[in-house]
C-alpha positions as CSV (number, residue, x, y, z in Angstrom):
1,M,-82.5,201.8,-66.7
2,P,-81.4,198.2,-66.4
3,P,-77.6,196.8,-66.5
4,R,-76.0,197.2,-70.2
5,V,-73.2,194.4,-70.4
6,L,-70.9,194.3,-73.5
7,I,-69.4,190.6,-75.3
8,S,-66.2,192.2,-77.4
9,D,-65.2,188.6,-78.1
10,A,-66.6,185.3,-79.9
11,L,-68.8,183.7,-77.2
12,S,-71.8,180.9,-77.8
13,L,-75.2,183.0,-78.3
14,A,-76.2,181.2,-75.4
15,A,-75.0,184.1,-73.3
16,V,-77.2,186.8,-75.1
17,A,-79.8,184.8,-74.8
18,I,-79.3,184.3,-70.5
19,F,-78.6,187.9,-70.2
20,K,-82.0,189.1,-71.9
21,E,-83.7,186.2,-70.2
22,R,-82.4,187.9,-66.4
23,G,-83.6,191.5,-67.8
24,V,-79.3,193.1,-69.0
25,D,-79.0,194.9,-72.1
26,V,-76.7,193.1,-74.0
27,D,-74.3,194.5,-77.1
28,F,-72.6,191.7,-79.2
29,Q,-69.7,192.7,-80.7
30,P,-67.5,190.1,-80.9
31,Q,-64.5,191.3,-82.7
32,L,-64.6,194.7,-80.8
33,G,-61.5,193.1,-78.4
34,K,-59.2,192.9,-81.4
35,D,-59.2,196.6,-81.3
36,K,-58.3,198.5,-78.2
37,E,-58.7,201.8,-78.8
38,K,-62.8,201.3,-80.7
39,L,-62.8,199.1,-77.1
40,A,-61.2,201.7,-75.1
41,A,-64.1,204.5,-76.7
42,V,-66.6,202.4,-75.6
43,I,-66.3,200.9,-72.5
44,G,-67.6,204.3,-70.6
45,A,-70.9,203.0,-71.6
46,F,-71.2,199.5,-69.4
47,D,-71.7,198.0,-66.4
48,G,-70.2,194.9,-67.3
49,L,-68.1,193.2,-70.2
50,A,-67.8,189.3,-71.1
51,I,-64.5,188.2,-72.5
52,R,-62.6,185.1,-74.0
53,S,-59.0,185.3,-74.5
54,A,-58.5,188.1,-77.5
55,T,-59.9,190.6,-75.5
56,K,-57.0,192.6,-73.6
57,V,-58.4,194.9,-70.7
58,T,-55.6,197.0,-69.9
59,A,-55.0,199.3,-67.3
60,K,-55.4,201.9,-70.0
61,I,-59.2,199.9,-70.8
62,L,-60.1,200.9,-68.0
63,D,-59.3,204.3,-67.3
64,Q,-62.2,204.7,-69.4
65,A,-64.6,202.5,-68.4
66,T,-66.3,204.9,-66.1
67,R,-69.4,202.5,-65.2
68,L,-67.5,199.2,-65.7
69,K,-68.9,196.6,-62.4
70,V,-67.5,193.6,-63.4
71,I,-65.9,191.6,-66.5
72,G,-66.7,187.9,-66.7
73,R,-64.1,185.5,-68.3
74,A,-65.7,182.8,-69.7
75,G,-62.9,181.0,-69.4
76,I,-60.2,180.1,-66.6
77,G,-57.4,182.1,-67.2
78,V,-57.6,185.9,-66.5
79,D,-54.2,186.8,-67.8
80,N,-55.6,188.5,-70.6
81,V,-56.9,191.0,-67.9
82,D,-54.9,193.5,-65.9
83,I,-56.5,192.7,-62.1
84,P,-54.8,194.9,-59.4
85,A,-56.0,197.9,-62.1
86,A,-59.5,196.3,-62.0
87,T,-59.7,196.1,-58.4
88,A,-57.9,199.6,-57.9
89,K,-61.4,200.9,-59.6
90,G,-63.4,198.5,-57.9
91,V,-64.5,196.1,-60.6
92,I,-65.1,192.2,-59.8
93,V,-62.9,190.0,-62.1
94,M,-64.8,186.6,-62.7
95,N,-64.4,183.4,-64.4
96,T,-65.7,179.7,-65.0
97,P,-62.8,178.2,-63.8
98,F,-64.1,174.6,-64.2
99,G,-66.1,174.4,-67.2
100,N,-63.2,173.4,-70.1
101,S,-61.7,171.0,-67.7
102,I,-62.9,168.1,-69.3
103,T,-62.2,169.3,-73.0
104,T,-58.7,170.5,-72.2
105,A,-57.7,167.1,-70.8
106,E,-59.4,164.9,-73.8
107,H,-56.9,167.4,-76.0
108,A,-54.1,166.6,-74.5
109,I,-54.7,162.9,-74.6
110,A,-55.4,163.1,-78.0
111,L,-52.4,164.7,-78.9
112,M,-50.6,161.8,-76.9
113,F,-51.7,159.5,-79.4
114,A,-51.3,161.8,-82.5
115,L,-47.7,161.7,-81.7
116,A,-47.7,158.0,-80.4
117,R,-48.9,157.0,-83.8
118,Q,-47.6,160.3,-85.8
119,I,-51.8,160.9,-87.4
120,P,-51.3,164.3,-88.8
121,Q,-48.3,163.3,-90.2
122,A,-49.7,160.0,-92.1
123,D,-52.7,161.9,-92.4
124,A,-51.0,164.6,-95.0
125,S,-48.8,162.2,-96.5
126,T,-51.5,159.8,-97.7
127,Q,-53.8,162.0,-98.4
128,A,-50.9,163.3,-101.0
129,G,-51.3,160.1,-102.7
130,K,-48.2,158.5,-100.9
131,W,-48.7,155.3,-98.9
132,E,-45.4,155.1,-96.7
133,K,-46.7,152.1,-94.9
134,N,-43.0,152.0,-93.9
135,R,-42.5,154.9,-92.9
136,F,-44.8,155.5,-90.1
137,M,-43.9,153.3,-87.6
138,G,-45.5,154.7,-83.9
139,V,-45.7,152.9,-80.4
140,E,-48.0,152.1,-77.9
141,I,-49.7,154.0,-75.2
142,T,-50.2,150.9,-73.4
143,G,-47.3,150.1,-70.6
144,K,-46.1,153.9,-70.8
145,T,-45.2,155.7,-68.6
146,L,-46.9,159.4,-68.6
147,G,-45.4,162.3,-66.0
148,V,-47.8,164.7,-65.4
149,I,-46.1,168.0,-64.1
150,G,-49.4,169.6,-62.2
151,C,-51.7,167.2,-60.8
152,G,-54.6,169.5,-60.5
153,N,-58.4,169.4,-61.6
154,I,-56.9,169.0,-65.5
155,G,-54.0,167.3,-64.5
156,S,-55.6,164.3,-62.4
157,I,-58.6,163.8,-65.6
158,V,-55.6,163.4,-67.9
159,A,-53.7,161.5,-64.9
160,E,-57.4,158.9,-64.5
161,R,-57.8,159.1,-68.8
162,A,-54.2,157.4,-68.6
163,I,-54.7,154.7,-66.3
164,G,-58.0,153.7,-67.6
165,L,-54.8,153.4,-71.0
166,H,-53.0,151.1,-68.8
167,M,-50.3,153.3,-68.5
168,H,-48.5,153.9,-65.5
169,V,-48.6,158.2,-64.4
170,L,-45.9,159.7,-62.3
171,A,-47.5,163.2,-61.1
172,Y,-45.2,166.2,-59.9
173,D,-47.0,168.5,-58.1
174,P,-45.7,170.6,-55.0
175,F,-49.8,170.9,-53.5
176,L,-50.1,167.0,-54.1
177,T,-50.2,164.9,-51.0
178,P,-49.6,161.1,-50.6
179,E,-53.4,160.9,-49.3
180,R,-54.5,162.6,-52.7
181,A,-52.2,160.1,-54.9
182,L,-52.8,156.7,-53.9
183,A,-56.8,157.9,-54.1
184,L,-56.1,158.5,-58.3
185,G,-53.8,156.0,-58.2
186,V,-51.1,158.1,-59.6
187,E,-46.8,157.5,-58.1
188,K,-46.2,161.1,-56.9
189,V,-42.8,162.2,-57.2
190,E,-40.1,164.7,-57.3
191,L,-39.1,166.8,-60.8
192,E,-36.0,164.9,-61.4
193,P,-37.5,161.3,-61.5
194,L,-40.2,162.5,-64.0
195,L,-37.7,163.6,-66.0
196,A,-35.7,160.5,-66.0
197,R,-38.5,158.1,-65.7
198,A,-41.8,159.3,-68.1
199,D,-41.9,158.0,-71.7
200,I,-44.4,160.4,-72.7
201,I,-44.3,164.3,-70.3
202,T,-47.7,166.6,-70.3
203,L,-47.9,169.8,-68.5
204,H,-50.9,170.7,-66.8
205,A,-49.6,173.5,-64.5
206,P,-50.2,177.6,-64.0
207,M,-47.6,180.3,-65.0
208,T,-45.9,181.1,-62.4
209,P,-42.7,182.2,-61.2
210,Q,-42.0,179.1,-60.2
211,T,-43.4,177.4,-63.3
212,K,-42.1,179.7,-65.7
213,N,-39.7,177.2,-68.1
214,I,-40.2,174.4,-65.7
215,L,-38.9,172.5,-68.8
216,S,-35.9,174.5,-69.1
217,A,-32.7,173.7,-71.2
218,E,-31.4,172.3,-67.6
219,N,-34.3,170.1,-66.9
220,L,-35.5,169.5,-70.9
221,V,-31.9,167.4,-71.0
222,K,-32.2,165.7,-67.9
223,T,-35.4,163.7,-69.5
224,K,-35.5,160.0,-70.6
225,K,-34.2,159.6,-74.5
226,G,-37.4,159.3,-77.0
227,V,-39.5,161.4,-74.6
228,R,-42.5,162.8,-75.8
229,I,-43.8,166.5,-74.6
230,I,-47.5,167.5,-74.7
231,N,-48.5,171.0,-74.0
232,C,-52.0,172.2,-73.4
233,A,-51.2,174.5,-70.1
234,R,-49.6,177.8,-71.1
235,G,-47.0,178.8,-73.2
236,G,-44.0,179.7,-71.2
237,L,-43.8,176.3,-69.5
238,A,-41.2,174.5,-72.1
239,D,-38.2,176.7,-73.7
240,E,-39.4,175.9,-77.2
241,K,-35.9,176.5,-79.1
242,A,-33.8,174.1,-76.5
243,L,-36.9,172.1,-77.2
244,R,-36.2,172.0,-81.1
245,A,-32.4,171.9,-80.0
246,L,-32.9,168.3,-78.4
247,L,-35.8,167.2,-81.0
248,D,-33.3,168.3,-83.9
249,S,-30.6,166.1,-82.5
250,G,-33.2,163.3,-81.9
251,H,-33.6,163.1,-77.5
252,V,-36.7,163.6,-78.5
253,A,-38.8,162.1,-80.2
254,G,-41.8,163.9,-81.0
255,A,-44.0,167.0,-79.4
256,A,-47.7,168.7,-79.6
257,F,-48.3,172.2,-78.3
258,D,-51.1,173.8,-78.0
259,V,-49.8,176.9,-76.2
260,F,-47.1,179.2,-77.0
261,V,-44.7,181.8,-75.6
262,S,-46.1,184.1,-78.1
263,E,-50.2,183.8,-79.5
264,P,-51.3,184.2,-82.3
265,A,-48.0,182.1,-83.3
266,T,-47.3,183.0,-86.4
267,E,-44.2,181.4,-86.4
268,N,-42.1,179.2,-83.6
269,P,-39.0,177.9,-82.8
270,L,-41.3,174.6,-83.1
271,F,-43.1,175.0,-86.4
272,G,-41.8,173.0,-89.2
273,H,-40.3,169.7,-87.7
274,P,-41.6,166.4,-88.9
275,N,-41.8,165.0,-85.3
276,V,-44.0,168.6,-84.3
277,V,-47.5,168.7,-83.6
278,C,-49.1,172.1,-83.6
279,T,-53.1,173.6,-82.9
280,P,-54.0,177.1,-82.2
281,H,-54.7,177.0,-78.4
282,L,-57.5,173.9,-79.0
283,G,-57.8,173.0,-75.1
284,A,-61.2,175.0,-74.6
285,S,-62.1,174.8,-78.4
286,T,-65.2,172.2,-77.9
287,N,-68.7,173.3,-78.6
288,E,-70.1,172.0,-75.0
289,A,-67.7,173.6,-73.3
290,Q,-67.7,176.8,-74.8
291,E,-71.5,176.4,-74.5
292,N,-71.1,176.1,-70.7
293,V,-68.7,178.4,-69.9
294,A,-70.6,181.1,-72.1
295,L,-73.8,180.3,-69.7
296,Q,-71.9,180.5,-66.8
297,V,-70.5,183.7,-67.3
298,A,-73.5,185.2,-68.1
299,E,-75.9,183.9,-65.0
300,Q,-72.7,184.9,-62.9
301,M,-72.4,188.3,-64.4
302,S,-75.9,189.0,-64.0
303,D,-76.4,187.4,-60.4
304,Y,-74.2,190.5,-60.2
305,L,-75.5,193.0,-62.0
306,I,-79.0,192.3,-61.2
307,R,-78.8,190.3,-57.3
308,G,-75.2,191.5,-56.1
309,A,-74.0,188.3,-55.8
310,I,-70.5,187.4,-56.5
311,S,-69.3,184.0,-57.8
312,N,-65.9,183.1,-59.0
313,A,-64.3,186.2,-58.4
314,V,-60.7,186.3,-58.7
315,N,-60.4,189.4,-56.8
316,F,-63.2,189.5,-54.0
317,P,-64.6,186.9,-52.1
318,S,-68.1,185.3,-53.0
319,I,-70.2,187.4,-50.6
320,T,-73.1,189.5,-50.8
321,A,-73.7,193.5,-50.9
322,E,-74.7,193.8,-47.2
323,E,-72.4,191.4,-45.9
324,A,-69.2,193.3,-47.3
325,P,-68.6,196.0,-45.3
326,K,-67.9,193.5,-42.1
327,L,-66.0,190.9,-43.6
328,K,-64.0,193.4,-45.7
329,P,-61.1,193.5,-43.3
330,F,-60.7,190.6,-42.2
331,I,-60.8,189.1,-46.0
332,A,-58.1,191.1,-46.2
333,L,-56.1,190.0,-43.1
334,A,-56.9,186.5,-43.8
335,E,-55.7,186.4,-47.7
336,R,-52.6,188.1,-45.8
337,L,-51.7,185.7,-43.4
338,G,-52.5,183.1,-45.9
339,S,-49.8,184.4,-48.8
340,F,-47.8,185.0,-45.5
341,A,-47.6,181.1,-45.0
342,G,-47.6,180.3,-48.4
343,Q,-45.0,182.3,-49.9
344,L,-42.8,180.6,-47.1
345,V,-44.2,177.2,-48.2
346,D,-41.5,174.5,-49.9
347,S,-43.0,171.0,-49.3
348,A,-46.5,169.3,-50.2
349,I,-49.2,171.0,-47.5
350,M,-51.1,168.1,-45.4
351,K,-53.2,170.1,-43.3
352,V,-54.0,173.7,-42.4
353,T,-56.1,174.8,-39.5
354,I,-57.8,178.4,-39.0
355,T,-58.9,179.7,-35.8
356,Y,-61.1,182.5,-35.1
357,E,-61.0,184.1,-31.4
358,G,-63.6,187.3,-30.5
359,S,-66.0,189.1,-32.7
360,V,-64.3,187.7,-36.4
361,A,-65.8,184.3,-35.3
362,E,-69.4,185.4,-35.0
363,L,-68.8,186.4,-39.1
364,K,-68.9,184.8,-42.0
365,T,-66.0,182.4,-41.8
366,K,-65.9,180.4,-45.0
367,A,-65.8,183.5,-46.8
368,L,-62.6,183.9,-44.5
369,T,-61.2,180.6,-44.5
370,A,-61.6,180.8,-48.8
371,A,-59.6,184.0,-48.7
372,A,-56.8,182.6,-46.3
373,I,-56.4,179.7,-48.7
374,A,-56.3,181.4,-51.5
375,G,-53.5,183.5,-50.2
376,L,-51.6,179.4,-49.3
377,L,-51.9,178.3,-52.7
378,R,-51.4,181.2,-54.8
379,P,-48.1,181.8,-54.6
380,L,-47.8,178.5,-57.0
381,L,-51.4,178.8,-58.3
382,A,-51.4,181.5,-60.3
383,D,-55.2,180.7,-61.1
384,V,-56.5,179.8,-57.5
385,N,-59.7,182.1,-56.1
386,V,-61.3,182.8,-53.6
387,V,-63.9,180.2,-55.1
388,S,-61.9,177.8,-55.9
389,A,-59.3,177.5,-53.6
390,P,-61.5,175.2,-51.2
391,L,-61.8,172.9,-53.9
392,V,-58.5,173.3,-55.3
393,A,-57.2,172.0,-51.7
394,K,-59.7,169.3,-51.4
395,E,-58.4,168.1,-54.9
396,R,-54.8,168.0,-53.9
397,G,-56.2,166.0,-50.4
398,V,-54.9,168.9,-47.9
399,A,-57.0,169.4,-45.0
400,I,-58.7,172.1,-44.0
401,D,-60.3,172.7,-40.3
402,E,-62.0,175.4,-38.6
403,V,-61.9,176.4,-34.9
404,T,-64.3,179.3,-33.9
405,R,-64.0,180.3,-29.9
406,A,-64.7,182.8,-27.5
407,A,-61.3,185.4,-27.3
408,D,-59.3,184.3,-24.3
409,A,-55.9,186.7,-25.8
410,D,-55.8,190.6,-25.5
411,Y,-57.3,191.6,-29.1
412,E,-60.7,191.8,-30.0
413,S,-60.5,189.6,-32.9
414,L,-58.1,187.0,-33.5
415,I,-56.9,184.7,-36.5
416,T,-54.2,182.2,-36.5
417,L,-53.2,180.2,-39.6
418,S,-51.8,177.1,-39.0
419,V,-49.8,174.9,-41.6
420,E,-48.4,171.3,-41.1
421,T,-46.2,170.4,-44.3
422,E,-44.0,167.2,-45.4
423,A,-40.9,169.1,-43.5
424,H,-42.6,171.6,-41.2
425,K,-45.0,173.5,-39.1
426,R,-45.7,176.9,-39.4
427,S,-48.1,179.6,-37.8
428,V,-49.3,183.0,-38.1
429,S,-51.7,184.9,-36.2
430,G,-53.3,188.3,-37.1
431,T,-55.9,190.8,-36.6
432,V,-57.3,194.5,-37.4
433,F,-57.5,197.5,-35.3
434,H,-59.5,200.5,-35.5
435,D,-58.6,201.7,-39.1
436,G,-58.8,198.7,-40.6
437,R,-55.2,197.8,-41.3
438,P,-54.0,193.7,-41.8
439,R,-51.6,193.0,-38.5
440,I,-49.5,190.0,-37.9
441,I,-48.6,189.7,-34.1
442,S,-47.2,186.6,-33.9
443,I,-45.3,184.2,-36.4
444,N,-44.8,180.6,-34.9
445,G,-45.7,181.7,-31.1
446,I,-42.7,184.5,-31.2
447,Q,-45.0,187.5,-30.6
448,V,-44.3,190.3,-33.6
449,D,-45.9,193.5,-34.0
450,A,-46.3,194.6,-38.0
451,L,-48.4,196.1,-40.3
452,V,-48.4,194.1,-43.6
453,A,-47.0,196.3,-46.5
454,P,-46.6,195.6,-49.7
455,A,-42.8,194.1,-50.0
456,M,-41.2,192.9,-46.6
457,I,-38.3,190.6,-45.1
458,Y,-38.8,187.6,-42.9
459,V,-35.4,186.9,-41.1
460,S,-35.8,184.0,-38.8
461,N,-32.9,183.9,-36.6
462,E,-31.1,182.6,-33.1
463,D,-30.9,185.9,-30.7
464,R,-27.7,187.3,-30.8
465,P,-26.2,190.3,-29.8
466,G,-25.1,192.2,-32.8
467,F,-27.8,190.4,-35.4
468,I,-29.6,193.8,-36.2
469,G,-26.8,196.0,-36.7
470,R,-25.5,193.2,-39.1
471,F,-28.7,192.2,-41.0
472,A,-29.5,196.4,-41.3
473,S,-25.6,196.7,-42.5
474,V,-26.2,194.1,-45.5
475,L,-29.6,195.8,-46.2
476,G,-28.1,199.3,-46.1
477,N,-24.9,198.2,-48.0
478,A,-27.5,196.9,-51.2
479,G,-29.3,199.7,-51.5
480,V,-31.9,198.1,-49.9
481,N,-34.2,201.3,-47.9
482,I,-36.2,199.9,-44.5
483,A,-39.5,201.7,-43.7
484,T,-40.5,199.2,-40.5
485,F,-38.6,196.7,-38.7
486,A,-40.5,194.9,-36.2
487,L,-38.8,191.8,-34.1
488,G,-39.5,189.1,-31.8
489,R,-38.2,186.7,-29.8
490,D,-39.3,183.1,-27.5
491,R,-37.3,183.8,-25.0
492,A,-33.0,185.8,-24.3
493,G,-31.2,183.7,-26.3
494,G,-33.2,182.0,-28.0
495,S,-35.3,182.1,-31.2
496,A,-35.9,185.2,-32.7
497,V,-38.0,186.7,-35.8
498,A,-37.3,189.7,-38.1
499,L,-40.1,191.2,-40.3
500,V,-38.8,194.2,-42.3
501,E,-40.8,196.0,-44.2
502,V,-38.9,197.6,-47.6
503,D,-38.7,199.8,-50.1
504,G,-39.3,197.5,-53.1
505,V,-38.5,193.9,-53.5
506,A,-35.3,192.7,-51.7
507,P,-32.9,191.1,-55.0
508,G,-32.1,187.3,-54.4
509,D,-28.4,187.9,-53.5
510,V,-29.4,190.4,-50.5
511,L,-31.3,187.7,-49.2
512,V,-28.0,185.2,-50.1
513,E,-25.9,187.4,-48.5
514,V,-28.4,187.5,-45.2
515,E,-28.8,184.0,-44.7
516,K,-24.9,184.1,-44.4
517,L,-25.2,186.2,-41.5
518,P,-24.7,184.3,-38.0
519,G,-27.5,182.1,-36.3
520,V,-29.2,183.3,-39.2
521,K,-31.9,179.7,-39.8
522,E,-34.3,181.2,-43.2
523,A,-34.7,184.6,-45.2
524,K,-37.3,185.4,-47.3
525,A,-38.5,187.7,-49.3
526,L,-42.5,188.6,-48.7
527,A,-44.6,190.0,-51.9
528,F,-48.3,191.1,-50.9
């Protein structure tokens, strides 16, 4: 019996044709995604689910998906899919990360022109029979300063288009290296100078804990008077209520939003202001983009269901089913080593070196490197996956070196991840024992022995008597339970590290107290 795929969102009919050509039985029900109960009732009969943004794939729906093997998202964002629940059920989640980049970038440029020349307002006035030529005084784009927050795939396209319009472009992106900025022709700056200097600010960052409300009330008041703000990325990157207040006061000259905190947006603080332009999440809404992502998702899902090939997966690397058993534990190790380093990074990454020693060097190290880079970038770039991670790193000018060599340590296989940033150089090593669980065995050259757990605390400190007691007391007084405690030092009285497994993520105020302890250099909460 051929595999069955359900299309539950409005997807181009080109996708239906691709599925049929590849021997997949497809059921096209573009309105089903809006009815969670009906979707849950029928999902058990399908091997694949092709969606856009309207379908919400919840844990409840996945509980009924007894046959489901793959979810294909025609587009970039997968925040409408419960990825941990899908992973737990062994369901591959794919997206099409680059199919609508140009379209979204062009929409941002279009909104910039609409703001600068008040085109929607002037159109409505003129078609109402008025001739208010003096009312709609615009501003030129040429010579203005554009601030791009998030200079990845889409942001860099916007920057290139803006430079073609003879604008000066400032870019804020922790992962953008000076070399990549020079190649793009943008000026790399920190956030505050961008806020103070930009005539127009455009958002192109993913939604992560670090970027949520990046244009907060506090940051919005730091902007240049008369600034115009554009958001074609994700709702929640800007404080909509605070922005409305600054629009009312005249500090912000205008705003153009394609995305909102709550969607579908039937009401919003920005609605009704004369200097605001709003569109209903149209960033990817062109015939070309929809055709591209539809074709891509159908091809990817068909390849997986028919041949076992995995492409653009957000929760599994692009490897064949035959390669998976050997690679799987080392992929988990590589991803966690990258995640460990990524959660400590506080400045732009310049270079990453991954060294494979022993038996692991004979495996498909490109897949392992992709997993490590995805783990490294994911804390700040939520949409990155093991397929897109190497390209995302390349776009930001991050040099990636792979080194393979025979084992010269006490372990059959050893992976070492070294990260050079503008401020620090860090390294972390790990291995996999016979139980298949990732284990960290060295941090910055200091030997430790710690299983990777969901919630951990990392501390770097001076090796002084009494530290362990004081540290444990801080955790105990805060009600944070210690599960395991791994220690290491380079020499007596030298530098030491502690890697502690705790029951639940440690609150921020606990880490502040830990950092106040004598001799502590750094304290971080880690989540894996």
